[in-house]
N, C-alpha and C positions, 0 to 999 in steps of 0.2 A: 479484589477490586481497590488494590491501593493507589489511590491517586496522588499521595507524598512522592511517589517515586516517579522516573521518569515518565515522560509524555507517552501517550498510548502509541502502541507498537504500529497500528495500521496507518493513521493519520502521517506521523514522522515519517514512516516507510515511505509512502508516497511521495513527500516531499523527498527523500533521499534519492527516490527513482527520477525525481524531474532535475535534481541536482547532478546526478550521476548520466542524466542522458535520455530519461524515459521521454523523457518529451519537453508525492507519496505519496510460501509454502512448496517447497522444493518436492521432486520426486522421492515418495516417500520410501524410508529404508527398506521396509517390509514388501514393499511393491515397485521398487525402482523399475523405470520404464513402462510402466503401466499409468493410464489414465482414468479417471471415474469416468461413469459409463457416459455423462453428460458431457462430458470434453474430448469422448475418441475420435482418433481423426476420421476425416471421411477416406472412402476409398479412393484411388488414385483418380479414376474415371470420373468421379464426380466432385472433383476439386476445381473450383474454379478459381478466378484470378486473386480474389481477396483473401482466399484460402492459402492458395500458393505462397502469397507473401507473408502470411501469417509463420511459414516454416523458418523463416529467418530473415534478416535484414540484407543477404545476398552476396554474392561474391564481389570483390573490388571495390566496396564501399568503404570499409573500414579504415581510418588513419594509421601508421605505422608511431603508435605510442606505444611506450614502455609502460607497464604497471607504475612502477616507482617513481616514474616522471610526469604520472600522468595530472596530479592536483593542480599545478599552475597551469598547463594546456587546458584543462577543464573549464578552469575560473574562466578564463579568457574567452573560451567559447561559449558558456552559457551565462556570460554577464548580461546579455542584451534577452534572454526569454522572459524577463519578468522585469517592470519598472518598480515592484514593491521593493523598498529599502530592506525590509526583513528577509528577502530572499539574498539579497547582498550579502546580509550578515552570516545565513547560514552556510554560504558559499567559503567562508572563511574557515572551516573545521578540517581536518585533515584525512588522508584516506579516502576521499569520496566515492571512488569506486569500490574500494573492500566494503566499505559502510553498505552502499549500496546493494551491492550481490550477497551480503551476507543478511541484510536486512528482507529482501526479496526472501533468501532461502527460509528465513523465519516464518514470514508471512505464509508461504507456502505449506507449512506445518501448522499452521494455524497458531504459532507462537508470538510473543511480544517482542518487537526489535529495540528494546530499550537499551540495550549496549550499543547500539549503533545510533543512538539519538542523544547523547550526552549532550549536544549542544543545545537541546531545550528541555528545560528541566521546570515541572511545576513546583512549587514550594509548599502550597497550599493544599489540604485534602478538599477534595470534592465535596461541594454543601449538600446537604440534606435537611430534611424540614419533615416535621410531625404534622399529621393531618388525619382525623377519626381515627386515632390509634393507629396508626399507620406510618411507616419509614419511606420516604419519596426522595427520590433525587430532585434537588433544587434547579427548576428550569435556569436560574440565573448562572448556575454554573457551567452550562455550555457556552456562556459568552466568552470564557477562558480560552475554547480553541477557536475563536472568530479568526483569527491571525493565522492560524494554519490554513483553513479551508480559503480564507481571502489568497494568500500565497500561492496555493494550489490552482485556484481560478485564474490567477492573472498569467499564467502561462500559455503559450499556443502549443496545439496540439503537434502541428507539421514541424517546427522549428525543435520539438523536445523528440520527435521521432527521428530526425536527422541527427540530432545529438547522440541519440542511442546509437544508430547505425554508424557514425565516426568511431566513436571509442568500443567498437565488438572486440580489438584487441586484448586491453586492460581487462575487460568485463569477463572474456573467456578465461584470461590468465587468473585472474582474482577466483571465478567459479573453480577451477581447477584445484587452487589453494586449498578451498573446501573440501577436496578428496573427490570430485565430480569427474567422470571424463569429459573430454574436450565437447564441444557443441551442444552441450545440453540446457545451457540456461535460458534459452528464447522459451521452450516450454515450461520451465520453471516459472519466468515471469508470466506465463498464461496463466499457469496456475494460481499463482499470487493474486493477479489481475480479477479471476472468479471468487477467489475468497472474499475479496472485497465488495463485489458487487453482488455477490450472495447473501451480504448482511441485510437484514431487514429494516425498515424505517418504523419505527415505533414513534408514532404522535400522540400519545397519550402519557399520564402520569406513569412512574415505573417505579414500582415498590421493589425495597429493598429489605434484606433483613441484615440484622447486625449480628457479627462473629466475634472471635477473640481480639483480632487485630486488622479487621475490614470487614466490607459490605458484601453481600452477595445479592444476585436478583432473586427476587421471592417465586418468580415464574419460572418452573423447570426448562421450558423451551429456550427462555432467554439464558438461563444459567448453563445451558448445554451447547449454546454457541463457543466458539474458538477464542482465546484469549483477544486475537487480534480482533474479531467481529465485537467484543464485548467492550473492547476500549473505544471502538468507534460509534457505540451507541451513545458511550458518554460523552460524546461531542454535540450530540443534540440532533434532531430531524432534518432540520433545514441546514446543519453544515453537512452531514452525512449526503444528504440529497445532491448539494453541490459538489463535494468531493467524487460521488460518482459519476453524476452527469460529465464532470470532467474527465474522469478516469475514462469511461465509454469513448470521449472523443478521442483521448491518446490511445487507446487500443485500436481504435478506426485507423487512424494515422499510422500506425506499426504495422498494419496490414491484417489484423484479425478482422473476420467477417463478422457482422451484426447478428448472422445467424448462429455463431458458436460463443454469442454474451448471453447471460440470463437476463430476464426481463426483472426492472424494480419490482419490489414486492414489499408490502407494509405487513406488519404483524400488531395484533393487539394483544395485550399484555394480560394475564390471567388476572382476576382480584382476590 
């Protein structure tokens, strides 16, 4: 739980998703091509309009853009997605599509996307406080992530979905550079969405324990969450709920069905 490193994987990943055309965990090496039971595709005869849309953006929708020349075109296409000035600053990063794809891949594996998020760095540790002999995450630290949630909330779902479809060519090229077969990124994106939406909202004091160089969650259920999900918890319940609500909107705009998305859940940490 080292907050002096680059910002949390999931929040920034979401932003990278937006920057790359989302609208911020891949197919596991051991189970490539398989989905968890909760995310299994419906039989063909039961797939409705929205489920079919979730199979991919559709033929003929993408722009003819080469990956190595995609940055400038993407910046121009994405500039109107948000009026938040911070969003414009983040668009100045290089290799936007590659960062986006690698970050989504990391999320699908429950890993942190820090290498893809070097444009956003928190230089101070997350604050903690002592209370009744326990160490708690200081809620004041949640405010450090307000800018992340605000930028994410400022974009429109339909416009982001269109941008994602427009840049299918470079997205799939970047995905193949990671060693995956063509045509699989949309399902990888779906797995990343599920990982984020399954993060529990903890609207209560969170107890941590000091280790040699970091803190860990005292509640085993929280500590067992993926690195991506634990990073999201450190953004605070309000920021997490805002991000999940916007992500759900974006997922629906991309054609995923509401029935495919997990319901929001809260969790009371063990004392």
